[in-house]
mmCIF file of the protein (N, C-alpha, C, O) and its ligand, coordinates in Angstrom:
data_MODEL
# 
_entry.id   MODEL 
# 
loop_
_entity.id 
_entity.type 
_entity.pdbx_number_of_molecules 
1 polymer     1 
2 non-polymer 1 
# 
_entity_poly.entity_id                      1 
_entity_poly.type                           'polypeptide(L)' 
_entity_poly.nstd_linkage                   no 
_entity_poly.nstd_monomer                   no 
_entity_poly.pdbx_seq_one_letter_code       
;(UNK)(UNK)(UNK)(UNK)(UNK)(UNK)(UNK)(UNK)(UNK)(UNK)(UNK)(UNK)(UNK)(UNK)(UNK)(UNK)
(UNK)(UNK)(UNK)(UNK)(UNK)(UNK)(UNK)(UNK)(UNK)(UNK)(UNK)(UNK)(UNK)(UNK)(UNK)(UNK)
(UNK)(UNK)(UNK)(UNK)(UNK)(UNK)(UNK)(UNK)(UNK)(UNK)(UNK)(UNK)(UNK)(UNK)(UNK)(UNK)
(UNK)(UNK)(UNK)(UNK)(UNK)(UNK)
;
_entity_poly.pdbx_seq_one_letter_code_can   XXXXXXXXXXXXXXXXXXXXXXXXXXXXXXXXXXXXXXXXXXXXXXXXXXXXXX 
_entity_poly.pdbx_strand_id                 A 
# 
loop_
_entity_poly_seq.entity_id 
_entity_poly_seq.num 
_entity_poly_seq.mon_id 
_entity_poly_seq.hetero 
1 1  UNK n 
1 2  UNK n 
1 3  UNK n 
1 4  UNK n 
1 5  UNK n 
1 6  UNK n 
1 7  UNK n 
1 8  UNK n 
1 9  UNK n 
1 10 UNK n 
1 11 UNK n 
1 12 UNK n 
1 13 UNK n 
1 14 UNK n 
1 15 UNK n 
1 16 UNK n 
1 17 UNK n 
1 18 UNK n 
1 19 UNK n 
1 20 UNK n 
1 21 UNK n 
1 22 UNK n 
1 23 UNK n 
1 24 UNK n 
1 25 UNK n 
1 26 UNK n 
1 27 UNK n 
1 28 UNK n 
1 29 UNK n 
1 30 UNK n 
1 31 UNK n 
1 32 UNK n 
1 33 UNK n 
1 34 UNK n 
1 35 UNK n 
1 36 UNK n 
1 37 UNK n 
1 38 UNK n 
1 39 UNK n 
1 40 UNK n 
1 41 UNK n 
1 42 UNK n 
1 43 UNK n 
1 44 UNK n 
1 45 UNK n 
1 46 UNK n 
1 47 UNK n 
1 48 UNK n 
1 49 UNK n 
1 50 UNK n 
1 51 UNK n 
1 52 UNK n 
1 53 UNK n 
1 54 UNK n 
# 
loop_
_struct_asym.id 
_struct_asym.entity_id 
A 1 
B 2 
# 
loop_
_chem_comp.id 
_chem_comp.type 
_chem_comp.mon_nstd_flag 
UNK 'L-peptide linking' . 
ZN  non-polymer         . 
# 
_pdbx_entity_nonpoly.entity_id   2 
_pdbx_entity_nonpoly.name        ? 
_pdbx_entity_nonpoly.comp_id     ZN 
# 
_pdbx_nonpoly_scheme.asym_id         B 
_pdbx_nonpoly_scheme.entity_id       2 
_pdbx_nonpoly_scheme.mon_id          ZN 
_pdbx_nonpoly_scheme.ndb_seq_num     1 
_pdbx_nonpoly_scheme.pdb_seq_num     101 
_pdbx_nonpoly_scheme.auth_seq_num    101 
_pdbx_nonpoly_scheme.pdb_mon_id      ZN 
_pdbx_nonpoly_scheme.auth_mon_id     ZN 
_pdbx_nonpoly_scheme.pdb_strand_id   A 
_pdbx_nonpoly_scheme.pdb_ins_code    . 
# 
loop_
_atom_site.group_PDB 
_atom_site.id 
_atom_site.type_symbol 
_atom_site.label_atom_id 
_atom_site.label_alt_id 
_atom_site.label_comp_id 
_atom_site.label_asym_id 
_atom_site.label_entity_id 
_atom_site.label_seq_id 
_atom_site.pdbx_PDB_ins_code 
_atom_site.Cartn_x 
_atom_site.Cartn_y 
_atom_site.Cartn_z 
_atom_site.occupancy 
_atom_site.B_iso_or_equiv 
_atom_site.pdbx_formal_charge 
_atom_site.auth_seq_id 
_atom_site.auth_comp_id 
_atom_site.auth_asym_id 
_atom_site.auth_atom_id 
_atom_site.pdbx_PDB_model_num 
ATOM   1   N  N  . UNK A 1 1  ? 12.231 -10.806 3.470  1.00 0.00 ? 1   UNK A N  1 
ATOM   2   C  CA . UNK A 1 1  ? 12.606 -10.764 4.886  1.00 0.00 ? 1   UNK A CA 1 
ATOM   3   C  C  . UNK A 1 1  ? 11.410 -10.314 5.715  1.00 0.00 ? 1   UNK A C  1 
ATOM   4   O  O  . UNK A 1 1  ? 10.836 -9.257  5.452  1.00 0.00 ? 1   UNK A O  1 
ATOM   5   N  N  . UNK A 1 2  ? 11.041 -11.083 6.683  1.00 0.00 ? 2   UNK A N  1 
ATOM   6   C  CA . UNK A 1 2  ? 9.861  -10.710 7.459  1.00 0.00 ? 2   UNK A CA 1 
ATOM   7   C  C  . UNK A 1 2  ? 10.139 -9.516  8.362  1.00 0.00 ? 2   UNK A C  1 
ATOM   8   O  O  . UNK A 1 2  ? 11.256 -9.334  8.847  1.00 0.00 ? 2   UNK A O  1 
ATOM   9   N  N  . UNK A 1 3  ? 9.125  -8.720  8.577  1.00 0.00 ? 3   UNK A N  1 
ATOM   10  C  CA . UNK A 1 3  ? 9.279  -7.587  9.478  1.00 0.00 ? 3   UNK A CA 1 
ATOM   11  C  C  . UNK A 1 3  ? 9.287  -8.054  10.913 1.00 0.00 ? 3   UNK A C  1 
ATOM   12  O  O  . UNK A 1 3  ? 9.047  -9.223  11.214 1.00 0.00 ? 3   UNK A O  1 
ATOM   13  N  N  . UNK A 1 4  ? 9.566  -7.124  11.780 1.00 0.00 ? 4   UNK A N  1 
ATOM   14  C  CA . UNK A 1 4  ? 9.551  -7.470  13.197 1.00 0.00 ? 4   UNK A CA 1 
ATOM   15  C  C  . UNK A 1 4  ? 8.652  -6.508  13.964 1.00 0.00 ? 4   UNK A C  1 
ATOM   16  O  O  . UNK A 1 4  ? 8.219  -5.475  13.451 1.00 0.00 ? 4   UNK A O  1 
ATOM   17  N  N  . UNK A 1 5  ? 8.395  -6.878  15.177 1.00 0.00 ? 5   UNK A N  1 
ATOM   18  C  CA . UNK A 1 5  ? 7.585  -6.017  16.029 1.00 0.00 ? 5   UNK A CA 1 
ATOM   19  C  C  . UNK A 1 5  ? 8.495  -5.065  16.790 1.00 0.00 ? 5   UNK A C  1 
ATOM   20  O  O  . UNK A 1 5  ? 9.536  -5.460  17.315 1.00 0.00 ? 5   UNK A O  1 
ATOM   21  N  N  . UNK A 1 6  ? 8.090  -3.829  16.837 1.00 0.00 ? 6   UNK A N  1 
ATOM   22  C  CA . UNK A 1 6  ? 8.877  -2.845  17.561 1.00 0.00 ? 6   UNK A CA 1 
ATOM   23  C  C  . UNK A 1 6  ? 7.988  -2.140  18.587 1.00 0.00 ? 6   UNK A C  1 
ATOM   24  O  O  . UNK A 1 6  ? 6.762  -2.113  18.481 1.00 0.00 ? 6   UNK A O  1 
ATOM   25  N  N  . UNK A 1 7  ? 8.648  -1.589  19.552 1.00 0.00 ? 7   UNK A N  1 
ATOM   26  C  CA . UNK A 1 7  ? 7.949  -0.856  20.603 1.00 0.00 ? 7   UNK A CA 1 
ATOM   27  C  C  . UNK A 1 7  ? 8.139  0.625   20.318 1.00 0.00 ? 7   UNK A C  1 
ATOM   28  O  O  . UNK A 1 7  ? 9.267  1.093   20.164 1.00 0.00 ? 7   UNK A O  1 
ATOM   29  N  N  . UNK A 1 8  ? 7.060  1.346   20.248 1.00 0.00 ? 8   UNK A N  1 
ATOM   30  C  CA . UNK A 1 8  ? 7.153  2.780   19.992 1.00 0.00 ? 8   UNK A CA 1 
ATOM   31  C  C  . UNK A 1 8  ? 6.512  3.533   21.144 1.00 0.00 ? 8   UNK A C  1 
ATOM   32  O  O  . UNK A 1 8  ? 5.683  3.010   21.888 1.00 0.00 ? 8   UNK A O  1 
ATOM   33  N  N  . UNK A 1 9  ? 6.931  4.779   21.257 1.00 0.00 ? 9   UNK A N  1 
ATOM   34  C  CA . UNK A 1 9  ? 6.402  5.611   22.325 1.00 0.00 ? 9   UNK A CA 1 
ATOM   35  C  C  . UNK A 1 9  ? 5.707  6.807   21.704 1.00 0.00 ? 9   UNK A C  1 
ATOM   36  O  O  . UNK A 1 9  ? 6.307  7.585   20.963 1.00 0.00 ? 9   UNK A O  1 
ATOM   37  N  N  . UNK A 1 10 ? 4.445  6.935   22.020 1.00 0.00 ? 10  UNK A N  1 
ATOM   38  C  CA . UNK A 1 10 ? 3.643  8.027   21.489 1.00 0.00 ? 10  UNK A CA 1 
ATOM   39  C  C  . UNK A 1 10 ? 3.935  9.313   22.259 1.00 0.00 ? 10  UNK A C  1 
ATOM   40  O  O  . UNK A 1 10 ? 4.532  9.298   23.335 1.00 0.00 ? 10  UNK A O  1 
ATOM   41  N  N  . UNK A 1 11 ? 3.496  10.422  21.673 1.00 0.00 ? 11  UNK A N  1 
ATOM   42  C  CA . UNK A 1 11 ? 3.629  11.719  22.347 1.00 0.00 ? 11  UNK A CA 1 
ATOM   43  C  C  . UNK A 1 11 ? 2.916  11.735  23.692 1.00 0.00 ? 11  UNK A C  1 
ATOM   44  O  O  . UNK A 1 11 ? 3.311  12.461  24.604 1.00 0.00 ? 11  UNK A O  1 
ATOM   45  N  N  . UNK A 1 12 ? 1.863  10.928  23.808 1.00 0.00 ? 12  UNK A N  1 
ATOM   46  C  CA . UNK A 1 12 ? 1.104  10.883  25.061 1.00 0.00 ? 12  UNK A CA 1 
ATOM   47  C  C  . UNK A 1 12 ? 1.750  9.941   26.069 1.00 0.00 ? 12  UNK A C  1 
ATOM   48  O  O  . UNK A 1 12 ? 1.198  9.692   27.141 1.00 0.00 ? 12  UNK A O  1 
ATOM   49  N  N  . UNK A 1 13 ? 2.922  9.420   25.717 1.00 0.00 ? 13  UNK A N  1 
ATOM   50  C  CA . UNK A 1 13 ? 3.715  8.540   26.583 1.00 0.00 ? 13  UNK A CA 1 
ATOM   51  C  C  . UNK A 1 13 ? 3.195  7.108   26.640 1.00 0.00 ? 13  UNK A C  1 
ATOM   52  O  O  . UNK A 1 13 ? 3.691  6.288   27.413 1.00 0.00 ? 13  UNK A O  1 
ATOM   53  N  N  . UNK A 1 14 ? 2.212  6.822   25.833 1.00 0.00 ? 14  UNK A N  1 
ATOM   54  C  CA . UNK A 1 14 ? 1.761  5.442   25.728 1.00 0.00 ? 14  UNK A CA 1 
ATOM   55  C  C  . UNK A 1 14 ? 2.787  4.652   24.928 1.00 0.00 ? 14  UNK A C  1 
ATOM   56  O  O  . UNK A 1 14 ? 3.237  5.096   23.872 1.00 0.00 ? 14  UNK A O  1 
ATOM   57  N  N  . UNK A 1 15 ? 3.150  3.491   25.430 1.00 0.00 ? 15  UNK A N  1 
ATOM   58  C  CA . UNK A 1 15 ? 4.019  2.611   24.660 1.00 0.00 ? 15  UNK A CA 1 
ATOM   59  C  C  . UNK A 1 15 ? 3.176  1.522   24.040 1.00 0.00 ? 15  UNK A C  1 
ATOM   60  O  O  . UNK A 1 15 ? 2.308  0.934   24.684 1.00 0.00 ? 15  UNK A O  1 
ATOM   61  N  N  . UNK A 1 16 ? 3.445  1.272   22.797 1.00 0.00 ? 16  UNK A N  1 
ATOM   62  C  CA . UNK A 1 16 ? 2.623  0.327   22.060 1.00 0.00 ? 16  UNK A CA 1 
ATOM   63  C  C  . UNK A 1 16 ? 3.519  -0.506  21.157 1.00 0.00 ? 16  UNK A C  1 
ATOM   64  O  O  . UNK A 1 16 ? 4.489  -0.005  20.588 1.00 0.00 ? 16  UNK A O  1 
ATOM   65  N  N  . UNK A 1 17 ? 3.183  -1.777  21.035 1.00 0.00 ? 17  UNK A N  1 
ATOM   66  C  CA . UNK A 1 17 ? 3.945  -2.656  20.153 1.00 0.00 ? 17  UNK A CA 1 
ATOM   67  C  C  . UNK A 1 17 ? 3.239  -2.688  18.806 1.00 0.00 ? 17  UNK A C  1 
ATOM   68  O  O  . UNK A 1 17 ? 2.043  -2.963  18.712 1.00 0.00 ? 17  UNK A O  1 
ATOM   69  N  N  . UNK A 1 18 ? 4.006  -2.402  17.782 1.00 0.00 ? 18  UNK A N  1 
ATOM   70  C  CA . UNK A 1 18 ? 3.433  -2.384  16.437 1.00 0.00 ? 18  UNK A CA 1 
ATOM   71  C  C  . UNK A 1 18 ? 4.317  -3.208  15.509 1.00 0.00 ? 18  UNK A C  1 
ATOM   72  O  O  . UNK A 1 18 ? 5.484  -3.473  15.800 1.00 0.00 ? 18  UNK A O  1 
ATOM   73  N  N  . UNK A 1 19 ? 3.738  -3.596  14.405 1.00 0.00 ? 19  UNK A N  1 
ATOM   74  C  CA . UNK A 1 19 ? 4.498  -4.314  13.386 1.00 0.00 ? 19  UNK A CA 1 
ATOM   75  C  C  . UNK A 1 19 ? 5.274  -3.296  12.568 1.00 0.00 ? 19  UNK A C  1 
ATOM   76  O  O  . UNK A 1 19 ? 4.727  -2.305  12.084 1.00 0.00 ? 19  UNK A O  1 
ATOM   77  N  N  . UNK A 1 20 ? 6.547  -3.566  12.432 1.00 0.00 ? 20  UNK A N  1 
ATOM   78  C  CA . UNK A 1 20 ? 7.435  -2.632  11.746 1.00 0.00 ? 20  UNK A CA 1 
ATOM   79  C  C  . UNK A 1 20 ? 6.995  -2.364  10.304 1.00 0.00 ? 20  UNK A C  1 
ATOM   80  O  O  . UNK A 1 20 ? 7.121  -1.247  9.803  1.00 0.00 ? 20  UNK A O  1 
ATOM   81  N  N  . UNK A 1 21 ? 6.485  -3.390  9.658  1.00 0.00 ? 21  UNK A N  1 
ATOM   82  C  CA . UNK A 1 21 ? 6.068  -3.222  8.269  1.00 0.00 ? 21  UNK A CA 1 
ATOM   83  C  C  . UNK A 1 21 ? 4.550  -3.232  8.177  1.00 0.00 ? 21  UNK A C  1 
ATOM   84  O  O  . UNK A 1 21 ? 3.950  -4.072  7.506  1.00 0.00 ? 21  UNK A O  1 
ATOM   85  N  N  . UNK A 1 22 ? 3.963  -2.296  8.853  1.00 0.00 ? 22  UNK A N  1 
ATOM   86  C  CA . UNK A 1 22 ? 2.509  -2.187  8.839  1.00 0.00 ? 22  UNK A CA 1 
ATOM   87  C  C  . UNK A 1 22 ? 2.042  -1.874  7.421  1.00 0.00 ? 22  UNK A C  1 
ATOM   88  O  O  . UNK A 1 22 ? 2.733  -1.194  6.663  1.00 0.00 ? 22  UNK A O  1 
ATOM   89  N  N  . UNK A 1 23 ? 0.875  -2.374  7.078  1.00 0.00 ? 23  UNK A N  1 
ATOM   90  C  CA . UNK A 1 23 ? 0.332  -2.097  5.747  1.00 0.00 ? 23  UNK A CA 1 
ATOM   91  C  C  . UNK A 1 23 ? -0.829 -1.113  5.822  1.00 0.00 ? 23  UNK A C  1 
ATOM   92  O  O  . UNK A 1 23 ? -1.334 -0.658  4.796  1.00 0.00 ? 23  UNK A O  1 
ATOM   93  N  N  . UNK A 1 24 ? -1.237 -0.796  7.014  1.00 0.00 ? 24  UNK A N  1 
ATOM   94  C  CA . UNK A 1 24 ? -2.266 0.223   7.204  1.00 0.00 ? 24  UNK A CA 1 
ATOM   95  C  C  . UNK A 1 24 ? -1.806 1.163   8.312  1.00 0.00 ? 24  UNK A C  1 
ATOM   96  O  O  . UNK A 1 24 ? -0.922 0.827   9.100  1.00 0.00 ? 24  UNK A O  1 
ATOM   97  N  N  . UNK A 1 25 ? -2.407 2.321   8.360  1.00 0.00 ? 25  UNK A N  1 
ATOM   98  C  CA . UNK A 1 25 ? -2.073 3.281   9.406  1.00 0.00 ? 25  UNK A CA 1 
ATOM   99  C  C  . UNK A 1 25 ? -2.397 2.681   10.767 1.00 0.00 ? 25  UNK A C  1 
ATOM   100 O  O  . UNK A 1 25 ? -3.470 2.114   10.975 1.00 0.00 ? 25  UNK A O  1 
ATOM   101 N  N  . UNK A 1 26 ? -1.454 2.816   11.684 1.00 0.00 ? 26  UNK A N  1 
ATOM   102 C  CA . UNK A 1 26 ? -1.661 2.320   13.047 1.00 0.00 ? 26  UNK A CA 1 
ATOM   103 C  C  . UNK A 1 26 ? -1.767 3.532   13.954 1.00 0.00 ? 26  UNK A C  1 
ATOM   104 O  O  . UNK A 1 26 ? -0.928 4.431   13.922 1.00 0.00 ? 26  UNK A O  1 
ATOM   105 N  N  . UNK A 1 27 ? -2.824 3.536   14.771 1.00 0.00 ? 27  UNK A N  1 
ATOM   106 C  CA . UNK A 1 27 ? -3.020 4.670   15.668 1.00 0.00 ? 27  UNK A CA 1 
ATOM   107 C  C  . UNK A 1 27 ? -2.778 4.278   17.115 1.00 0.00 ? 27  UNK A C  1 
ATOM   108 O  O  . UNK A 1 27 ? -2.915 3.117   17.501 1.00 0.00 ? 27  UNK A O  1 
ATOM   109 N  N  . UNK A 1 28 ? -2.421 5.266   17.892 1.00 0.00 ? 28  UNK A N  1 
ATOM   110 C  CA . UNK A 1 28 ? -2.268 5.073   19.325 1.00 0.00 ? 28  UNK A CA 1 
ATOM   111 C  C  . UNK A 1 28 ? -3.610 4.685   19.921 1.00 0.00 ? 28  UNK A C  1 
ATOM   112 O  O  . UNK A 1 28 ? -4.643 5.266   19.589 1.00 0.00 ? 28  UNK A O  1 
ATOM   113 N  N  . UNK A 1 29 ? -3.582 3.707   20.795 1.00 0.00 ? 29  UNK A N  1 
ATOM   114 C  CA . UNK A 1 29 ? -4.832 3.241   21.395 1.00 0.00 ? 29  UNK A CA 1 
ATOM   115 C  C  . UNK A 1 29 ? -5.366 4.238   22.419 1.00 0.00 ? 29  UNK A C  1 
ATOM   116 O  O  . UNK A 1 29 ? -6.541 4.193   22.785 1.00 0.00 ? 29  UNK A O  1 
ATOM   117 N  N  . UNK A 1 30 ? -4.513 5.119   22.870 1.00 0.00 ? 30  UNK A N  1 
ATOM   118 C  CA . UNK A 1 30 ? -4.903 6.063   23.912 1.00 0.00 ? 30  UNK A CA 1 
ATOM   119 C  C  . UNK A 1 30 ? -5.415 7.375   23.306 1.00 0.00 ? 30  UNK A C  1 
ATOM   120 O  O  . UNK A 1 30 ? -6.513 7.830   23.626 1.00 0.00 ? 30  UNK A O  1 
ATOM   121 N  N  . UNK A 1 31 ? -4.609 7.973   22.433 1.00 0.00 ? 31  UNK A N  1 
ATOM   122 C  CA . UNK A 1 31 ? -4.954 9.309   21.947 1.00 0.00 ? 31  UNK A CA 1 
ATOM   123 C  C  . UNK A 1 31 ? -5.295 9.357   20.456 1.00 0.00 ? 31  UNK A C  1 
ATOM   124 O  O  . UNK A 1 31 ? -5.594 10.425  19.920 1.00 0.00 ? 31  UNK A O  1 
ATOM   125 N  N  . UNK A 1 32 ? -5.251 8.207   19.793 1.00 0.00 ? 32  UNK A N  1 
ATOM   126 C  CA . UNK A 1 32 ? -5.611 8.109   18.372 1.00 0.00 ? 32  UNK A CA 1 
ATOM   127 C  C  . UNK A 1 32 ? -4.638 8.808   17.433 1.00 0.00 ? 32  UNK A C  1 
ATOM   128 O  O  . UNK A 1 32 ? -4.919 8.966   16.245 1.00 0.00 ? 32  UNK A O  1 
ATOM   129 N  N  . UNK A 1 33 ? -3.529 9.214   17.949 1.00 0.00 ? 33  UNK A N  1 
ATOM   130 C  CA . UNK A 1 33 ? -2.501 9.808   17.108 1.00 0.00 ? 33  UNK A CA 1 
ATOM   131 C  C  . UNK A 1 33 ? -1.940 8.726   16.180 1.00 0.00 ? 33  UNK A C  1 
ATOM   132 O  O  . UNK A 1 33 ? -1.697 7.605   16.628 1.00 0.00 ? 33  UNK A O  1 
ATOM   133 N  N  . UNK A 1 34 ? -1.733 9.038   14.906 1.00 0.00 ? 34  UNK A N  1 
ATOM   134 C  CA . UNK A 1 34 ? -1.134 8.013   14.049 1.00 0.00 ? 34  UNK A CA 1 
ATOM   135 C  C  . UNK A 1 34 ? 0.317  7.731   14.434 1.00 0.00 ? 34  UNK A C  1 
ATOM   136 O  O  . UNK A 1 34 ? 1.115  8.656   14.587 1.00 0.00 ? 34  UNK A O  1 
ATOM   137 N  N  . UNK A 1 35 ? 0.650  6.465   14.586 1.00 0.00 ? 35  UNK A N  1 
ATOM   138 C  CA . UNK A 1 35 ? 2.008  6.062   14.945 1.00 0.00 ? 35  UNK A CA 1 
ATOM   139 C  C  . UNK A 1 35 ? 2.794  5.651   13.708 1.00 0.00 ? 35  UNK A C  1 
ATOM   140 O  O  . UNK A 1 35 ? 4.000  5.875   13.610 1.00 0.00 ? 35  UNK A O  1 
ATOM   141 N  N  . UNK A 1 36 ? 2.082  5.048   12.770 1.00 0.00 ? 36  UNK A N  1 
ATOM   142 C  CA . UNK A 1 36 ? 2.684  4.605   11.519 1.00 0.00 ? 36  UNK A CA 1 
ATOM   143 C  C  . UNK A 1 36 ? 1.764  5.025   10.392 1.00 0.00 ? 36  UNK A C  1 
ATOM   144 O  O  . UNK A 1 36 ? 0.552  4.814   10.444 1.00 0.00 ? 36  UNK A O  1 
ATOM   145 N  N  . UNK A 1 37 ? 2.349  5.611   9.392  1.00 0.00 ? 37  UNK A N  1 
ATOM   146 C  CA . UNK A 1 37 ? 1.590  5.993   8.213  1.00 0.00 ? 37  UNK A CA 1 
ATOM   147 C  C  . UNK A 1 37 ? 2.171  5.232   7.037  1.00 0.00 ? 37  UNK A C  1 
ATOM   148 O  O  . UNK A 1 37 ? 3.388  5.095   6.912  1.00 0.00 ? 37  UNK A O  1 
ATOM   149 N  N  . UNK A 1 38 ? 1.302  4.742   6.183  1.00 0.00 ? 38  UNK A N  1 
ATOM   150 C  CA . UNK A 1 38 ? 1.784  3.984   5.030  1.00 0.00 ? 38  UNK A CA 1 
ATOM   151 C  C  . UNK A 1 38 ? 1.820  4.908   3.828  1.00 0.00 ? 38  UNK A C  1 
ATOM   152 O  O  . UNK A 1 38 ? 0.801  5.471   3.427  1.00 0.00 ? 38  UNK A O  1 
ATOM   153 N  N  . UNK A 1 39 ? 3.000  5.056   3.261  1.00 0.00 ? 39  UNK A N  1 
ATOM   154 C  CA . UNK A 1 39 ? 3.189  5.925   2.104  1.00 0.00 ? 39  UNK A CA 1 
ATOM   155 C  C  . UNK A 1 39 ? 3.830  5.122   0.997  1.00 0.00 ? 39  UNK A C  1 
ATOM   156 O  O  . UNK A 1 39 ? 4.927  4.588   1.160  1.00 0.00 ? 39  UNK A O  1 
ATOM   157 N  N  . UNK A 1 40 ? 3.156  5.038   -0.115 1.00 0.00 ? 40  UNK A N  1 
ATOM   158 C  CA . UNK A 1 40 ? 3.715  4.308   -1.252 1.00 0.00 ? 40  UNK A CA 1 
ATOM   159 C  C  . UNK A 1 40 ? 4.040  2.859   -0.930 1.00 0.00 ? 40  UNK A C  1 
ATOM   160 O  O  . UNK A 1 40 ? 5.017  2.306   -1.436 1.00 0.00 ? 40  UNK A O  1 
ATOM   161 N  N  . UNK A 1 41 ? 3.214  2.244   -0.082 1.00 0.00 ? 41  UNK A N  1 
ATOM   162 C  CA . UNK A 1 41 ? 3.414  0.851   0.276  1.00 0.00 ? 41  UNK A CA 1 
ATOM   163 C  C  . UNK A 1 41 ? 4.473  0.626   1.343  1.00 0.00 ? 41  UNK A C  1 
ATOM   164 O  O  . UNK A 1 41 ? 4.756  -0.509  1.725  1.00 0.00 ? 41  UNK A O  1 
ATOM   165 N  N  . UNK A 1 42 ? 5.057  1.724   1.820  1.00 0.00 ? 42  UNK A N  1 
ATOM   166 C  CA . UNK A 1 42 ? 6.096  1.608   2.833  1.00 0.00 ? 42  UNK A CA 1 
ATOM   167 C  C  . UNK A 1 42 ? 5.607  2.233   4.127  1.00 0.00 ? 42  UNK A C  1 
ATOM   168 O  O  . UNK A 1 42 ? 4.984  3.295   4.115  1.00 0.00 ? 42  UNK A O  1 
ATOM   169 N  N  . UNK A 1 43 ? 5.890  1.574   5.245  1.00 0.00 ? 43  UNK A N  1 
ATOM   170 C  CA . UNK A 1 43 ? 5.459  2.081   6.539  1.00 0.00 ? 43  UNK A CA 1 
ATOM   171 C  C  . UNK A 1 43 ? 6.428  3.125   7.052  1.00 0.00 ? 43  UNK A C  1 
ATOM   172 O  O  . UNK A 1 43 ? 7.622  2.857   7.185  1.00 0.00 ? 43  UNK A O  1 
ATOM   173 N  N  . UNK A 1 44 ? 5.928  4.299   7.337  1.00 0.00 ? 44  UNK A N  1 
ATOM   174 C  CA . UNK A 1 44 ? 6.745  5.355   7.936  1.00 0.00 ? 44  UNK A CA 1 
ATOM   175 C  C  . UNK A 1 44 ? 6.383  5.455   9.402  1.00 0.00 ? 44  UNK A C  1 
ATOM   176 O  O  . UNK A 1 44 ? 5.230  5.707   9.753  1.00 0.00 ? 44  UNK A O  1 
ATOM   177 N  N  . UNK A 1 45 ? 7.369  5.258   10.254 1.00 0.00 ? 45  UNK A N  1 
ATOM   178 C  CA . UNK A 1 45 ? 7.117  5.345   11.692 1.00 0.00 ? 45  UNK A CA 1 
ATOM   179 C  C  . UNK A 1 45 ? 7.237  6.805   12.101 1.00 0.00 ? 45  UNK A C  1 
ATOM   180 O  O  . UNK A 1 45 ? 8.268  7.443   11.887 1.00 0.00 ? 45  UNK A O  1 
ATOM   181 N  N  . UNK A 1 46 ? 6.169  7.321   12.693 1.00 0.00 ? 46  UNK A N  1 
ATOM   182 C  CA . UNK A 1 46 ? 6.081  8.757   12.953 1.00 0.00 ? 46  UNK A CA 1 
ATOM   183 C  C  . UNK A 1 46 ? 6.505  9.142   14.365 1.00 0.00 ? 46  UNK A C  1 
ATOM   184 O  O  . UNK A 1 46 ? 6.655  10.324  14.673 1.00 0.00 ? 46  UNK A O  1 
ATOM   185 N  N  . UNK A 1 47 ? 6.693  8.167   15.201 1.00 0.00 ? 47  UNK A N  1 
ATOM   186 C  CA . UNK A 1 47 ? 6.984  8.457   16.606 1.00 0.00 ? 47  UNK A CA 1 
ATOM   187 C  C  . UNK A 1 47 ? 8.302  7.793   17.009 1.00 0.00 ? 47  UNK A C  1 
ATOM   188 O  O  . UNK A 1 47 ? 8.911  7.069   16.221 1.00 0.00 ? 47  UNK A O  1 
ATOM   189 N  N  . UNK A 1 48 ? 8.723  8.043   18.215 1.00 0.00 ? 48  UNK A N  1 
ATOM   190 C  CA . UNK A 1 48 ? 10.003 7.509   18.694 1.00 0.00 ? 48  UNK A CA 1 
ATOM   191 C  C  . UNK A 1 48 ? 9.919  5.993   18.875 1.00 0.00 ? 48  UNK A C  1 
ATOM   192 O  O  . UNK A 1 48 ? 8.938  5.463   19.397 1.00 0.00 ? 48  UNK A O  1 
ATOM   193 N  N  . UNK A 1 49 ? 10.956 5.325   18.437 1.00 0.00 ? 49  UNK A N  1 
ATOM   194 C  CA . UNK A 1 49 ? 11.040 3.872   18.631 1.00 0.00 ? 49  UNK A CA 1 
ATOM   195 C  C  . UNK A 1 49 ? 11.708 3.618   19.971 1.00 0.00 ? 49  UNK A C  1 
ATOM   196 O  O  . UNK A 1 49 ? 12.821 4.080   20.221 1.00 0.00 ? 49  UNK A O  1 
ATOM   197 N  N  . UNK A 1 50 ? 11.018 2.879   20.830 1.00 0.00 ? 50  UNK A N  1 
ATOM   198 C  CA . UNK A 1 50 ? 11.539 2.627   22.175 1.00 0.00 ? 50  UNK A CA 1 
ATOM   199 C  C  . UNK A 1 50 ? 12.376 1.358   22.226 1.00 0.00 ? 50  UNK A C  1 
ATOM   200 O  O  . UNK A 1 50 ? 13.133 1.149   23.174 1.00 0.00 ? 50  UNK A O  1 
ATOM   201 N  N  . UNK A 1 51 ? 12.247 0.523   21.227 1.00 0.00 ? 51  UNK A N  1 
ATOM   202 C  CA . UNK A 1 51 ? 13.030 -0.709  21.211 1.00 0.00 ? 51  UNK A CA 1 
ATOM   203 C  C  . UNK A 1 51 ? 12.318 -1.784  20.442 1.00 0.00 ? 51  UNK A C  1 
ATOM   204 O  O  . UNK A 1 51 ? 11.266 -1.552  19.846 1.00 0.00 ? 51  UNK A O  1 
ATOM   205 N  N  . UNK A 1 52 ? 12.899 -2.965  20.457 1.00 0.00 ? 52  UNK A N  1 
ATOM   206 C  CA . UNK A 1 52 ? 12.258 -4.078  19.772 1.00 0.00 ? 52  UNK A CA 1 
ATOM   207 C  C  . UNK A 1 52 ? 11.451 -4.879  20.778 1.00 0.00 ? 52  UNK A C  1 
ATOM   208 O  O  . UNK A 1 52 ? 11.770 -4.926  21.966 1.00 0.00 ? 52  UNK A O  1 
ATOM   209 N  N  . UNK A 1 53 ? 10.420 -5.495  20.282 1.00 0.00 ? 53  UNK A N  1 
ATOM   210 C  CA . UNK A 1 53 ? 9.579  -6.319  21.142 1.00 0.00 ? 53  UNK A CA 1 
ATOM   211 C  C  . UNK A 1 53 ? 9.993  -7.772  20.993 1.00 0.00 ? 53  UNK A C  1 
ATOM   212 O  O  . UNK A 1 53 ? 10.367 -8.220  19.909 1.00 0.00 ? 53  UNK A O  1 
ATOM   213 N  N  . UNK A 1 54 ? 9.923  -8.474  22.058 1.00 0.00 ? 54  UNK A N  1 
ATOM   214 C  CA . UNK A 1 54 ? 10.274 -9.888  21.988 1.00 0.00 ? 54  UNK A CA 1 
ATOM   215 C  C  . UNK A 1 54 ? 9.064  -10.695 21.565 1.00 0.00 ? 54  UNK A C  1 
ATOM   216 O  O  . UNK A 1 54 ? 9.148  -11.917 21.444 1.00 0.00 ? 54  UNK A O  1 
HETATM 217 ZN ZN . ZN  B 2 .  ? -0.916 8.478   22.149 1.00 0.00 2 101 ZN  A ZN 1 
# 
């Protein structure tokens, strides 16, 4: 099943669209805070999910 893109909100209030099943750590473009961390091949979303992206 393919992953989808989701919208997350960083602590710095930046909203960013990321791939739900990221394979590498994704950082906030504004503050460099990690938004998704990959653990054991699974993406852990570390911040609030604001919704799905179209
Ligand atoms: Zn940020």
